[in-house]
C-alpha positions as CSV (number, residue, x, y, z in Angstrom):
1,M,0.2,-0.1,-0.1
2,R,1.3,3.5,-1.0
3,I,0.0,6.4,0.8
4,K,0.8,10.0,-0.2
5,R,-0.2,13.7,1.3
6,S,-0.3,17.4,0.2
7,H,-1.2,20.2,3.0
8,S,-2.4,23.8,3.0
9,R,-3.1,24.0,6.9
10,A,-3.2,28.2,6.5
11,A,-7.1,28.0,6.1
12,A,-7.7,25.6,8.7
13,T,-5.3,27.7,11.5
14,R,-7.3,30.9,10.5
15,L,-10.6,29.3,10.7
16,C,-9.3,28.0,14.3
17,A,-8.2,31.0,15.6
18,L,-11.7,32.8,14.5
19,A,-13.9,30.1,16.1
20,A,-11.4,30.2,19.8
21,F,-12.4,33.8,19.5
22,G,-16.2,34.2,18.9
23,A,-17.0,37.8,17.2
24,L,-12.8,38.6,16.7
25,T,-12.7,38.4,13.3
26,V,-8.9,38.5,13.8
27,G,-6.7,39.8,10.4
28,S,-9.7,41.2,8.6
29,V,-10.9,44.6,8.0
30,G,-14.4,44.1,9.1
31,L,-15.9,46.9,12.0
32,A,-18.8,45.9,14.2
33,A,-20.7,48.9,14.8
34,P,-23.9,49.9,15.7
35,A,-26.2,50.4,13.1
36,S,-26.0,53.8,13.6
37,A,-22.5,53.9,12.5
38,T,-20.7,53.1,8.8
39,T,-17.0,52.5,8.6
40,V,-14.3,53.8,6.2
41,P,-11.9,51.3,5.4
42,E,-9.0,51.0,7.5
43,T,-5.2,52.0,6.6
44,G,-1.9,50.7,8.4
45,S,-0.1,47.7,9.2
46,A,-1.7,46.6,12.4
47,P,-4.8,44.2,11.4
48,T,-7.4,46.1,13.8
49,T,-11.1,44.5,14.2
50,M,-14.0,46.8,15.9
51,L,-15.8,44.4,18.1
52,G,-18.0,47.0,19.5
53,W,-18.7,51.1,19.3
54,S,-21.4,53.9,20.5
55,E,-20.8,57.7,20.2
56,R,-23.8,59.9,20.8
57,T,-23.6,63.8,21.1
58,V,-26.1,66.1,22.2
59,A,-25.3,69.1,23.5
60,S,-22.2,69.2,25.5
61,H,-22.1,65.4,26.5
62,D,-20.0,64.2,24.1
63,E,-18.9,60.5,25.1
64,W,-17.8,57.8,23.0
65,R,-16.8,54.0,23.6
66,G,-14.6,51.5,21.8
67,D,-13.3,47.6,21.7
68,F,-11.6,46.3,19.3
69,T,-8.8,43.9,18.5
70,V,-5.3,44.6,17.2
71,R,-3.2,42.3,15.4
72,V,0.8,42.7,16.3
73,K,4.4,40.8,16.7
74,A,4.1,38.9,19.2
75,G,5.6,40.3,22.4
76,T,5.1,43.7,21.2
77,V,2.4,46.6,22.2
78,P,1.1,49.7,20.6
79,S,3.6,52.7,21.7
80,K,0.7,55.2,21.2
81,I,-2.6,55.1,20.7
82,E,-4.8,58.0,19.6
83,W,-8.2,59.2,18.2
84,N,-9.8,62.5,16.9
85,R,-12.9,63.9,15.4
86,T,-12.5,64.2,11.6
87,H,-15.4,66.0,10.7
88,S,-14.1,69.0,13.3
89,A,-10.3,68.9,13.8
90,P,-9.2,66.1,10.9
91,T,-5.5,66.7,11.5
92,A,-5.9,66.9,15.4
93,W,-5.1,63.3,17.4
94,T,-5.8,63.5,21.4
95,A,-3.2,60.8,22.8
96,L,-5.1,58.3,25.3
97,T,-4.0,57.0,28.2
98,K,-2.9,53.8,29.0
99,V,-4.3,52.4,32.2
100,A,-4.7,49.0,33.8
101,S,-8.3,48.7,33.9
102,I,-10.7,50.6,32.3
103,Q,-13.1,49.9,34.6
104,A,-11.2,52.5,37.1
105,S,-10.9,55.8,34.8
106,V,-12.5,58.2,32.9
107,A,-12.0,60.7,30.3
108,S,-9.6,59.9,27.3
109,V,-7.3,56.2,28.3
110,Y,-7.6,53.1,27.0
111,S,-6.9,49.0,28.6
112,I,-5.3,45.9,26.9
113,V,-7.5,44.0,27.8
114,Q,-5.5,40.1,27.1
115,A,-2.9,38.9,24.4
116,V,-3.4,36.0,23.1
117,Q,-0.2,34.6,21.3
118,D,-0.8,32.9,17.6
119,G,2.0,31.4,16.4
120,N,4.1,34.4,15.9
121,E,1.7,37.2,16.5
122,D,-0.2,38.4,19.1
123,V,-3.8,39.5,19.2
124,L,-4.7,42.2,21.7
125,S,-8.1,43.2,23.0
126,I,-8.2,46.8,23.7
127,S,-11.2,48.8,25.4
128,A,-10.9,52.1,25.0
129,R,-12.8,55.7,25.7
130,G,-12.9,59.5,25.3
131,D,-14.9,62.7,25.0
132,S,-14.7,66.2,22.9
133,I,-16.5,69.5,22.8
134,V,-19.1,69.1,19.2
135,S,-21.2,71.8,18.4
136,T,-24.9,71.6,19.2
137,V,-27.0,71.1,15.6
138,A,-31.0,70.7,15.7
139,Q,-30.9,68.0,13.1
140,S,-28.9,65.0,12.7
141,T,-25.6,65.4,11.7
142,T,-21.9,62.9,11.1
143,Y,-18.6,62.8,12.6
144,Q,-15.9,60.7,11.7
145,V,-14.4,59.1,14.9
146,G,-11.0,57.4,14.1
147,I,-8.5,55.6,15.6
148,R,-5.2,55.7,14.9
149,I,-2.4,53.4,16.6
150,T,1.6,53.5,16.7
151,M,3.9,50.3,17.2
152,A,7.3,50.8,18.5
153,D,8.9,50.8,14.7
154,G,6.8,54.0,14.1
155,T,4.1,52.4,12.1
156,T,0.7,53.2,12.4
157,T,-2.6,51.7,11.4
158,T,-6.2,54.5,11.5
159,R,-9.8,53.4,11.8
160,H,-12.6,55.4,11.4
161,A,-16.3,54.5,12.4
162,V,-19.0,57.4,10.8
163,E,-22.0,57.8,13.2
164,N,-24.9,60.4,13.0
165,V,-25.3,62.4,16.2
166,S,-27.2,65.5,18.1
167,R,-31.1,65.5,18.1
168,N,-34.1,64.8,15.7
169,T,-36.4,67.6,16.7
170,S,-38.4,67.4,13.4
171,T,-38.6,63.2,14.1
172,G,-39.4,63.3,17.9
173,R,-36.7,60.1,18.2
174,P,-35.1,59.8,21.6
175,V,-31.5,60.0,22.1
176,P,-29.7,57.4,23.2
177,I,-26.1,58.1,25.2
178,E,-23.5,57.0,27.2
179,A,-23.0,57.1,30.6
180,W,-20.6,59.8,32.0
181,G,-19.8,61.4,34.8
182,T,-21.3,64.1,36.1
183,T,-25.3,63.0,35.3
184,T,-24.7,59.0,36.0
185,S,-22.7,59.3,39.6
186,P,-25.9,60.6,41.5
187,L,-28.3,58.1,39.7
188,P,-29.9,55.2,42.8
189,G,-28.3,51.8,43.1
190,Y,-25.4,53.6,41.3
191,Y,-22.1,51.2,42.4
192,G,-19.0,52.7,41.7
193,P,-15.5,53.0,41.5
194,N,-16.7,55.5,38.6
195,S,-20.3,56.4,36.5
196,E,-18.2,55.0,33.2
197,T,-18.2,51.5,34.2
198,G,-20.8,49.9,31.6
199,W,-18.2,49.7,29.4
200,G,-14.9,47.2,28.9
201,N,-16.2,44.8,31.8
202,V,-13.9,41.9,32.0
203,V,-14.2,38.4,33.5
204,A,-11.5,36.3,33.9
205,A,-11.4,32.7,31.7
206,D,-10.6,30.8,35.3
207,S,-12.9,33.3,37.2
208,S,-16.2,32.1,39.4
209,E,-17.1,35.5,39.5
210,S,-20.6,36.7,37.9
211,L,-21.3,40.7,37.0
212,L,-23.4,43.3,39.2
213,G,-26.0,45.1,37.0
214,V,-25.7,48.1,39.1
215,K,-22.5,48.8,37.0
216,F,-24.5,49.1,33.3
217,H,-26.4,52.7,33.2
218,V,-28.9,53.1,30.2
219,D,-29.2,56.4,29.6
220,A,-31.1,58.8,26.9
221,I,-32.6,62.5,26.2
222,N,-35.6,63.8,24.9
223,S,-35.9,64.1,21.5
224,G,-35.9,68.4,21.5
225,R,-39.2,68.6,20.0
226,S,-41.7,71.1,21.4
227,A,-45.0,70.1,23.5
228,T,-46.9,70.7,21.2
229,N,-46.1,68.1,18.4
230,G,-46.2,65.8,20.7
231,C,-44.0,62.4,21.1
232,D,-40.9,64.5,23.1
233,V,-40.6,62.6,25.8
234,T,-38.4,59.6,26.8
235,D,-39.4,57.7,29.7
236,S,-38.8,54.0,29.3
237,L,-36.5,51.8,27.1
238,F,-35.7,48.3,25.9
239,Y,-32.3,46.9,27.2
240,Q,-30.7,43.5,26.1
241,F,-27.2,41.5,26.3
242,V,-26.7,40.3,23.0
243,R,-23.5,38.2,21.4
244,G,-21.0,40.3,19.6
245,D,-20.1,38.2,16.7
246,D,-24.1,37.4,16.3
247,G,-26.5,38.9,17.9
248,T,-27.4,36.0,19.9
249,P,-29.3,37.2,22.7
250,A,-27.5,36.2,25.9
251,S,-30.0,34.0,28.9
252,I,-30.4,36.8,31.1
253,T,-32.2,39.1,28.9
254,P,-33.7,36.5,25.9
255,T,-35.9,38.8,24.9
256,P,-35.4,43.1,25.4
257,Q,-36.5,44.2,28.8
258,L,-38.6,47.2,29.3
259,M,-37.4,49.6,31.9
260,S,-38.1,53.0,33.2
261,I,-36.1,55.7,33.2
262,A,-36.4,59.0,35.1
263,N,-34.8,62.2,35.3
264,H,-31.1,62.7,37.1
265,P,-28.5,65.7,37.1
266,S,-28.1,67.7,33.6
267,G,-31.4,66.5,32.2
268,V,-30.6,63.6,31.1
269,K,-32.4,60.3,31.7
270,G,-31.4,56.9,33.0
271,A,-31.1,54.0,35.3
272,V,-29.0,51.4,36.3
273,L,-29.9,47.8,36.1
274,V,-30.7,47.1,39.3
275,N,-33.3,44.6,38.8
276,E,-30.8,42.4,37.2
277,G,-28.9,41.7,40.7
278,R,-25.7,39.5,40.2
279,F,-25.5,37.7,36.7
280,S,-23.5,35.6,34.3
281,L,-23.4,35.1,30.7
282,D,-23.0,32.2,28.6
283,A,-20.6,31.1,26.5
284,P,-17.0,33.0,26.3
285,G,-17.0,36.0,24.1
286,Y,-17.6,39.7,23.7
287,Y,-21.2,40.8,24.6
288,K,-22.8,43.9,23.6
289,L,-25.4,46.0,26.4
290,V,-27.9,47.6,23.8
291,I,-30.8,49.7,24.2
292,W,-34.0,50.8,21.9
293,P,-35.2,54.4,23.7
294,Q,-39.2,55.0,23.9
295,A,-41.0,58.3,22.8
296,S,-44.1,59.2,24.8
297,S,-46.0,62.5,24.3
298,S,-46.2,65.1,26.7
299,K,-49.6,66.1,25.4
300,A,-52.8,65.9,27.4
301,T,-54.5,64.5,24.8
302,A,-55.2,61.2,24.2
303,P,-54.6,58.9,22.7
304,Q,-51.2,59.9,21.4
305,D,-49.2,56.7,19.5
306,C,-45.6,57.5,19.3
307,T,-44.6,53.9,17.9
308,G,-43.3,55.6,14.7
309,V,-40.9,57.8,16.3
310,S,-40.0,55.0,19.2
311,Y,-36.8,52.4,18.2
312,D,-38.1,48.6,17.3
313,P,-37.1,46.0,19.8
314,A,-38.1,44.0,17.1
315,V,-35.5,45.4,14.9
316,P,-31.8,44.8,15.9
317,S,-30.5,47.1,13.8
318,E,-32.5,50.3,15.7
319,S,-30.6,49.2,18.7
320,T,-27.6,50.9,20.0
321,Q,-24.5,49.9,22.1
322,V,-24.3,51.2,25.4
323,G,-22.2,48.7,27.6
324,S,-19.8,45.8,26.8
325,V,-18.4,42.5,28.9
326,F,-15.2,40.4,27.7
327,W,-16.4,37.3,29.1
328,K,-14.3,34.6,29.9
329,M,-12.8,34.8,26.7
330,P,-10.3,32.4,25.6
331,T,-5.9,32.7,26.5
332,T,-5.1,31.1,23.7
333,F,-6.1,30.2,20.3
334,A,-7.3,26.6,19.6
335,Q,-4.7,24.8,17.3
336,P,-6.2,23.4,14.4
337,E,-6.8,19.6,14.5
338,P,-4.8,17.7,12.3
339,V,-6.3,16.4,9.2
340,T,-6.3,12.4,9.3
341,P,-5.1,11.2,6.4
342,V,-7.1,8.8,4.6
343,T,-6.2,4.6,4.6
344,V,-7.4,1.1,2.9
345,A,-8.5,-1.8,5.4
346,T,-10.7,-3.8,2.8
347,P,-9.9,-5.3,0.9
348,A,-6.4,-5.6,2.1
349,G,-3.5,-5.9,0.2
350,S,-3.4,-8.8,-2.3
351,E,-6.5,-10.0,-0.7
352,V,-9.0,-12.4,-2.6
353,V,-12.5,-11.1,-2.3
354,S,-15.3,-13.6,-2.9
355,T,-18.2,-11.2,-4.4
356,P,-18.2,-9.4,-7.4
357,K,-19.0,-6.4,-5.8
358,P,-16.2,-5.8,-3.3
359,V,-16.6,-3.6,-0.2
360,F,-13.8,-0.6,0.1
361,S,-13.2,0.7,3.5
362,G,-11.1,2.4,5.9
363,T,-10.0,5.4,8.1
364,G,-9.6,9.1,7.4
365,H,-10.6,12.6,8.6
366,P,-13.9,13.0,9.6
367,G,-16.4,14.8,7.4
368,A,-14.0,14.7,4.4
369,T,-14.9,13.4,1.2
370,V,-13.4,10.2,-0.1
371,E,-13.7,8.7,-3.9
372,V,-12.7,5.4,-4.7
373,K,-11.7,4.7,-8.4
374,A,-9.9,1.9,-10.5
375,E,-6.8,2.0,-12.3
376,D,-8.3,3.4,-15.7
377,G,-10.0,6.2,-13.7
378,T,-13.2,4.6,-13.3
379,L,-15.2,5.9,-10.4
380,H,-16.3,2.4,-8.2
381,G,-18.3,5.4,-5.7
382,S,-17.8,8.0,-3.2
383,A,-18.5,8.8,0.5
384,L,-18.3,10.7,3.4
385,V,-16.2,9.7,6.7
386,D,-18.6,9.7,9.4
387,A,-18.0,11.3,13.0
388,D,-15.7,8.1,13.7
389,G,-13.2,8.2,11.0
390,Q,-14.9,5.7,9.1
391,W,-15.7,5.4,5.8
392,S,-16.9,2.3,3.0
393,V,-17.7,1.9,-0.2
394,E,-19.4,-0.7,-2.1
395,A,-17.9,-1.2,-6.0
396,A,-20.9,0.1,-8.3
397,N,-20.0,-2.2,-11.0
398,D,-19.3,-6.3,-10.9
399,H,-15.9,-7.1,-11.6
400,A,-15.2,-10.4,-13.3
401,D,-12.5,-13.0,-11.3
402,G,-8.8,-11.5,-11.9
403,D,-6.5,-9.2,-10.3
404,Y,-7.3,-5.7,-9.7
405,S,-6.0,-2.2,-8.3
406,A,-7.6,0.8,-6.9
407,T,-6.8,4.2,-5.6
408,V,-8.6,6.0,-3.0
409,T,-8.6,10.2,-2.8
410,Q,-9.6,11.7,-0.1
411,T,-10.2,15.1,0.3
412,A,-10.5,17.6,3.5
413,G,-10.8,21.1,2.2
414,S,-7.5,22.1,0.9
415,D,-6.2,19.1,2.3
416,V,-5.5,15.9,-0.2
417,S,-4.4,12.5,0.8
418,S,-4.8,9.1,-1.3
419,A,-3.4,5.2,-0.7
420,S,-3.8,2.9,-3.4
421,V,-4.4,-1.0,-2.8
422,A,-4.0,-4.1,-4.8
423,Y,-6.8,-6.8,-4.7
424,S,-8.2,-10.2,-6.5
425,V,-11.6,-11.1,-7.2
426,S,-12.5,-14.8,-6.8
427,T,-16.1,-15.6,-6.7
428,V,-15.6,-19.8,-6.5
429,K,-16.3,-20.3,-2.5
430,P,-14.8,-22.9,-0.6
431,V,-16.7,-24.5,1.7
432,A,-15.3,-22.8,5.3
433,A,-14.6,-25.6,8.1
434,V,-16.4,-25.3,11.4
435,S,-14.9,-23.7,14.4
436,L,-15.5,-23.7,18.2
437,A,-15.4,-20.3,19.8
438,S,-17.3,-20.5,23.1
439,P,-16.7,-22.7,25.0
440,A,-13.1,-22.1,24.4
441,D,-10.9,-24.9,24.8
442,G,-10.7,-26.4,28.7
443,E,-12.9,-23.4,29.5
444,T,-15.0,-24.0,32.8
445,V,-18.5,-21.8,32.7
446,T,-21.3,-21.3,35.5
447,V,-24.5,-22.0,33.7
448,A,-26.6,-25.3,34.0
449,R,-26.7,-24.8,29.5
450,P,-24.1,-22.9,28.0
451,V,-24.3,-21.4,24.9
452,F,-22.0,-23.4,22.1
453,S,-20.8,-20.4,18.9
454,G,-18.1,-20.2,16.5
455,T,-18.3,-19.4,12.6
456,G,-18.8,-22.1,9.7
457,H,-20.1,-21.7,5.7
458,P,-23.2,-19.6,5.4
459,G,-26.2,-21.8,5.2
460,A,-24.8,-24.8,6.9
461,S,-26.2,-26.7,9.5
462,V,-24.3,-27.3,13.0
463,V,-25.0,-29.9,15.4
464,V,-23.5,-30.2,19.3
465,R,-23.1,-33.7,20.7
466,G,-22.0,-35.0,23.8
467,S,-19.3,-37.4,24.5
468,S,-22.5,-40.7,23.9
469,G,-23.6,-39.0,20.5
470,K,-26.6,-37.2,22.4
471,V,-27.5,-34.1,20.8
472,L,-27.1,-30.8,22.9
473,A,-27.6,-28.1,20.3
474,I,-28.7,-27.3,16.6
475,A,-28.0,-24.3,14.7
476,T,-27.7,-22.6,11.4
477,V,-24.5,-20.9,10.2
478,D,-25.9,-17.1,9.3
479,A,-24.9,-14.8,6.1
480,T,-21.7,-13.3,8.6
481,G,-20.4,-16.7,8.6
482,A,-21.5,-16.6,12.7
483,W,-23.4,-19.7,14.1
484,S,-24.8,-19.7,18.1
485,A,-27.1,-22.7,20.3
486,T,-27.8,-22.7,23.2
487,S,-27.9,-25.8,25.5
488,T,-31.4,-28.1,25.5
489,I,-30.1,-30.0,28.1
490,E,-29.4,-28.8,31.9
491,L,-26.1,-30.0,32.4
492,G,-24.6,-30.6,35.9
493,T,-21.1,-30.0,37.5
494,G,-18.5,-32.1,36.0
495,A,-16.0,-31.9,32.9
496,Y,-17.4,-33.2,29.6
497,V,-16.3,-33.2,25.7
498,G,-18.2,-33.8,22.6
499,V,-17.9,-32.8,18.9
500,V,-19.1,-30.0,17.0
501,E,-20.4,-31.4,13.3
502,Q,-21.2,-29.0,10.2
503,T,-22.7,-29.9,7.3
504,F,-23.2,-28.3,3.9
505,G,-24.2,-30.1,1.0
506,A,-21.7,-33.2,0.9
507,S,-19.2,-31.7,3.0
508,T,-18.9,-32.4,6.3
509,T,-16.5,-30.7,9.3
510,T,-15.7,-31.0,12.9
511,A,-14.6,-29.6,15.8
512,D,-13.5,-31.2,19.1
513,L,-15.3,-29.6,22.4
514,R,-13.8,-30.2,25.6
515,Y,-15.4,-28.1,28.7
516,S,-16.4,-27.9,32.3
517,V,-19.4,-26.8,34.3
518,A,-19.1,-25.2,37.6
519,R,-22.7,-24.2,38.3
520,T,-23.2,-21.7,41.1
521,P,-25.9,-20.8,43.5
522,E,-29.1,-18.4,41.8
523,V,-28.8,-15.3,42.7
524,P,-32.3,-14.2,44.0
525,A,-33.8,-11.0,42.3
526,I,-34.6,-8.1,43.9
527,P,-37.6,-6.3,42.8
528,F,-36.0,-2.7,40.7
529,A,-37.3,0.5,42.8
530,V,-36.1,4.1,42.7
531,T,-36.5,5.2,46.6
532,S,-35.0,8.9,46.4
533,P,-35.9,11.2,44.3
534,T,-39.8,10.7,45.0
535,V,-42.0,11.3,42.0
536,D,-42.3,14.9,41.9
537,G,-39.9,15.5,44.5
538,T,-37.3,18.3,45.0
539,L,-33.6,18.1,45.3
540,V,-31.1,20.7,46.3
541,S,-27.8,20.1,45.3
542,T,-27.4,20.1,41.7
543,T,-25.3,16.9,41.6
544,P,-27.8,14.6,43.3
545,I,-27.8,11.4,44.5
546,F,-30.2,8.9,43.1
547,R,-30.7,5.7,44.9
548,G,-32.5,2.3,45.3
549,T,-33.0,-1.2,45.4
550,G,-32.5,-3.8,42.6
551,T,-30.6,-7.2,42.0
552,P,-27.0,-7.5,43.0
553,G,-24.9,-7.0,40.5
554,A,-26.9,-5.1,37.9
555,A,-26.3,-2.3,36.2
556,V,-28.1,1.0,36.9
557,E,-28.0,3.7,34.3
558,V,-29.7,7.6,35.5
559,R,-30.8,9.2,31.8
560,G,-32.2,12.5,31.1
561,N,-35.3,13.0,28.9
562,S,-32.5,13.4,26.0
563,G,-31.1,10.0,26.8
564,R,-27.8,11.2,27.8
565,V,-26.1,9.0,30.8
566,I,-26.0,11.5,34.0
567,A,-25.3,8.6,36.4
568,S,-24.5,5.0,37.1
569,A,-24.0,2.5,39.4
570,T,-23.8,-1.2,40.3
571,V,-26.4,-2.7,42.8
572,D,-24.3,-3.9,45.8
573,A,-24.4,-7.5,47.5
574,S,-27.2,-6.2,49.9
575,G,-29.9,-5.0,46.6
576,N,-28.8,-1.3,47.6
577,W,-27.6,1.1,44.6
578,S,-26.5,5.0,44.9
579,A,-25.5,7.1,42.0
580,Q,-24.2,10.6,42.2
581,S,-24.9,12.9,39.0
582,T,-21.7,13.6,37.2
583,V,-23.5,16.7,35.5
584,D,-23.9,19.9,37.2
585,L,-27.6,20.5,36.8
586,D,-29.5,23.9,37.0
587,S,-32.5,24.8,38.9
588,G,-35.6,23.9,37.2
589,L,-37.8,20.7,36.6
590,Y,-36.8,17.3,35.3
591,L,-37.9,14.5,34.0
592,G,-35.6,11.4,33.2
593,S,-35.5,7.6,33.2
594,I,-33.6,5.2,35.4
595,H,-32.3,1.7,33.6
596,H,-32.0,-1.8,35.8
597,T,-30.6,-4.3,34.3
598,A,-29.8,-7.7,35.4
599,G,-28.8,-11.2,33.1
600,G,-29.5,-9.1,29.9
601,V,-32.7,-8.2,30.9
602,A,-33.5,-4.5,31.3
603,T,-36.4,-3.0,33.5
604,V,-36.8,1.3,33.3
605,N,-38.3,3.4,35.9
606,Q,-39.4,6.8,34.8
607,I,-38.6,9.9,36.8
608,S,-39.7,13.3,37.5
609,Y,-37.9,15.9,40.3
610,R,-36.8,19.4,40.8
611,I,-33.8,21.0,41.5
612,A,-34.7,24.1,44.2
613,T,-33.3,27.9,42.6
614,G,-31.3,29.1,45.7
615,V,-32.4,32.3,47.5
616,T,-30.9,35.8,47.1
617,M,-31.6,39.0,48.4
618,T,-31.5,42.0,45.8
619,S,-32.8,44.9,48.3
620,P,-30.9,46.1,50.1
621,V,-28.3,44.9,48.6
622,N,-25.2,43.5,50.9
623,G,-23.7,45.9,52.6
624,G,-26.6,48.8,51.4
625,T,-28.4,50.9,53.2
626,V,-32.7,50.5,53.4
627,S,-35.0,53.3,55.0
628,G,-36.6,52.3,58.7
629,P,-37.8,51.9,61.0
630,V,-39.9,48.9,58.9
631,P,-37.8,48.5,55.7
632,T,-39.0,45.9,53.4
633,Y,-36.8,43.1,52.0
634,S,-36.8,41.9,48.7
635,G,-35.2,39.0,46.3
636,R,-35.8,35.8,44.7
637,G,-36.2,31.9,45.2
638,D,-37.6,29.1,44.1
639,V,-41.4,29.4,43.5
640,G,-43.7,28.5,46.4
641,A,-40.6,28.5,49.1
642,T,-40.6,30.1,52.3
643,V,-38.5,33.2,52.9
644,L,-37.3,34.0,56.4
645,V,-34.5,37.1,56.5
646,R,-33.1,36.3,60.4
647,G,-30.7,38.7,62.4
648,S,-27.4,37.4,63.8
649,S,-29.3,36.1,67.0
650,G,-31.4,34.0,64.9
651,R,-34.6,36.0,65.2
652,T,-36.9,36.1,62.4
653,V,-36.9,39.7,61.0
654,A,-39.5,38.9,57.9
655,T,-41.2,36.1,56.5
656,T,-42.8,35.3,53.0
657,T,-43.3,33.2,50.3
658,V,-41.6,33.3,46.9
659,G,-44.1,34.6,44.1
660,A,-45.0,32.4,41.1
661,D,-42.4,34.8,39.4
662,G,-39.3,33.8,41.4
663,T,-39.4,37.1,43.4
664,W,-40.5,37.5,47.2
665,S,-41.0,40.8,49.0
666,A,-41.5,41.2,52.9
667,D,-41.7,43.8,55.6
668,A,-39.9,43.9,59.0
669,L,-41.9,42.3,61.7
670,F,-41.0,44.9,64.1
671,D,-39.2,48.2,63.9
672,L,-35.9,48.5,63.2
673,A,-33.6,51.2,64.7
674,P,-30.9,52.9,63.1
675,G,-27.6,51.2,62.7
676,D,-25.9,48.5,60.9
677,Y,-27.4,44.7,61.1
678,V,-25.9,41.6,59.6
679,G,-28.2,38.1,59.6
680,S,-29.0,35.6,56.8
681,V,-32.0,35.2,54.6
682,V,-33.2,31.6,54.2
683,Q,-35.1,29.4,52.3
684,I,-37.3,26.6,53.5
685,I,-38.4,23.9,51.3
686,D,-41.0,21.1,52.4
687,Q,-40.1,22.4,55.8
688,V,-36.5,21.9,55.3
689,E,-34.0,24.6,55.2
690,T,-32.4,24.2,51.4
691,H,-30.3,27.5,51.2
692,T,-28.8,29.9,53.2
693,A,-26.9,33.5,52.1
694,P,-25.5,35.8,54.8
695,V,-26.7,39.4,54.3
696,A,-25.3,42.8,56.1
697,Y,-27.2,46.2,55.7
698,T,-27.7,49.7,57.1
699,V,-30.9,50.6,58.1
700,A,-31.4,54.8,57.9
């Protein structure tokens, strides 16, 4: 067999790099910007990709934000990053100050979130922000906002975004804006350390941290039309977290969420995401926080339909990005999987094939295309390599008896490999002799009626006889050349000899039989049962333990509703079994089944159970302040569960039941004097305390 290969791995390497980084189109010139922005082609030597961008200007409110990647030589970083607004000052560039974390800084700064090595290059993720003064206009206008990156060797790369800015007093559409220091810091629930923390949030790949909702600001401003025109007020908006690469909603906001906004200093309207509390995102990647401001009427007459000037949450292109999260981004690029070359297993080299249509088979790269061609180039057939790396092709045309060769060619993207094989075809089939595989020669079996099995000629009759000539079993060889038969006579403990006879036409072949029987006492069967969880029972642990009874030695598998095995065990000698889930389950209702297999017989019990949700207190926030003397506590928990707020002495301060929407709220049972308090919030399900969380707050 001869094998030859040709390779082209550059494309495969780049594809793996893109898959590992999600939204980062590394090395391209594409720009992922909000719907209101267009792009100007990149110039320069360091390929740059914009991940997210937002720039809105109203009066003196002039914040911009940008997240992007830069591909540089390994071990190097930019020596300078600058920005400008080319419409007003095309030659004036403002240098950004490099800081360790964008979260702790305001004004014109940037931070290198992480560097990912990719061969001889690094891909730098950068978050930046800046501000400047721009003239106010009544109607929409556009500006070019540029980013210029300078490397140590003096080469530069320039990237521009062109965006619609300012008010739209004729249309009445509200204006989404970026949170900035003067207007945002007094917001109720504001977190800090500065009021511009909604952008550039970073959660490391190996971190167990979550995000805090009140670090994200959602701001807008009225359109500027007069009240006589109507629809000049902005008092609500929709918000949503989406993936930066394809706009897929994060599970925390599966649909756009509506929230009210109110005036705070400087006439800007806005709020923070207090209701989200602490939350996590989904798969690693870059996420955007986008909003759709809603217009409403200030006129006294009704009705007023302002849907025509509100931004439609059903249209993603009408959203504006106002925040970002680098969520557990990968620290290394996945290396491309090497392409598995094609091999030929059948026919084996120089094999004599007894069928006129030989079956070619072997191994290769999953998903690749395999073609089998005769020596003269005639196509015998083609197939795809399956997920296990196997392929098989039956010849389309009959072969006459004789000698042949064939070439097998595999194409996997740009990678091509081939293998050749020589074989012969002879359709005259000699009678295959009978053989015995089980019991093996001298083997000891422990059952009274052993199973005899082996190989022979397809269609032949097989008879198993004892030493006296008594027939113990009869079988017929199947089309694959295998036969099997169980003894019709119950045998006692002892040594046995005999013979296996095969008859096919005038041909007879035999095989000797020598084995022993050592019968063991039968283990009494114990009924299969599931004792935990009970039907529709509630479990606390996210890796629950399933328990029950069954036949000693039986195999037990716990499966989810999709058939996935989540736990397994073997029934012990006492007839008991327990199996802990190997999968960390989320809270919620589960359906599944438990399979018990003993002596080749399977028994299945259906199960239904629920994993309880943990309890949290979202107001007052931990370390926050609540108004007294009878404060109101609220949070989230398991639907229908009892919630107790306890003091440090264990005294119950408040109690309630979690509602159908998973939230709870309860007033204190007695007056609390001003001061600092510590304690815990406890959840009780079926009279069992399932979850406890410490709390600390101040009563004002």
